[in-house]
C-alpha positions in Angstrom: -7.5 19.3 5.3 -10.1 21.7 6.6 -8.2 24.8 5.5 -8.6 24.3 1.7 -12.3 23.5 2.0 -13.0 26.6 4.1 -11.0 28.8 1.6 -12.9 27.3 -1.3 -16.3 27.8 0.4 -15.4 31.4 1.2 -14.4 32.0 -2.4 -17.6 30.5 -3.7 -19.7 32.6 -1.2 -17.9 35.8 -2.2 -18.2 34.9 -5.9 -22.0 34.3 -5.6 -22.3 37.5 -3.6 -20.5 39.5 -6.4 -22.5 37.8 -9.2 -26.0 37.9 -7.8 -25.9 39.9 -4.6 -29.2 40.3 -2.7 -30.4 37.0 -1.3 -27.1 35.4 -2.2 -25.0 38.0 -0.4 -22.3 36.8 2.1 -24.4 38.1 5.1 -27.1 35.6 4.1 -24.9 32.6 3.2 -22.1 32.6 5.8 -23.9 29.7 7.6 -22.7 27.5 4.7 -19.2 27.8 6.2 -20.5 26.1 9.4 -22.0 23.4 7.3 -18.7 22.9 5.4 -16.8 22.7 8.7 -19.3 20.3 10.3 -19.2 18.1 7.2 -15.4 17.9 7.2 -15.3 17.1 10.9 -18.0 14.5 10.5 -16.3 12.9 7.6 -13.0 12.8 9.4 -14.6 11.2 12.4 -16.0 8.4 10.3 -12.9 7.9 8.1 -10.9 4.7 8.9 -7.4 5.1 10.1 -6.1 1.7 8.9 -3.0 2.1 6.8 -2.4 5.7 7.6 1.0 7.0 8.6 1.3 7.3 12.4 2.3 10.5 14.2 5.2 8.8 15.8 8.6 10.1 14.7 10.6 7.9 12.3 13.5 6.0 13.7 16.8 7.6 12.8 19.0 5.7 10.3 21.6 3.3 11.8 25.2 4.7 11.4 27.8 2.0 11.0 30.6 2.0 13.6 34.0 3.4 12.4 36.5 0.7 11.3 38.8 -0.6 13.9 41.9 -0.7 11.7 42.4 2.3 9.6 42.9 1.4 5.9 46.4 1.7 4.5 46.7 3.7 1.3 49.2 2.8 -1.4 49.9 4.5 -4.7 47.8 2.9 -7.4 50.6 2.9 -10.0 54.3 2.4 -9.8 56.2 5.7 -9.6 53.4 7.6 -7.9 53.5 8.7 -4.3 56.5 9.6 -2.1 
């Protein structure tokens, strides 16, 4: 979840640099990226984990055993078949 926030912050910083330049140039505002990263890490540390999906792999589905007696097939209508 940190990736989209960093890309958004970078985009905003470059946009502000292109619009106003000078004091709002990227060279002066890149510390905001560290603030964004720290804020995301801080929020994720405080977020509750109750009800979240665990990282454990899901159990595979149960496959039923093959039938012990193979089914016998008969022609569905008279006159069909051998």
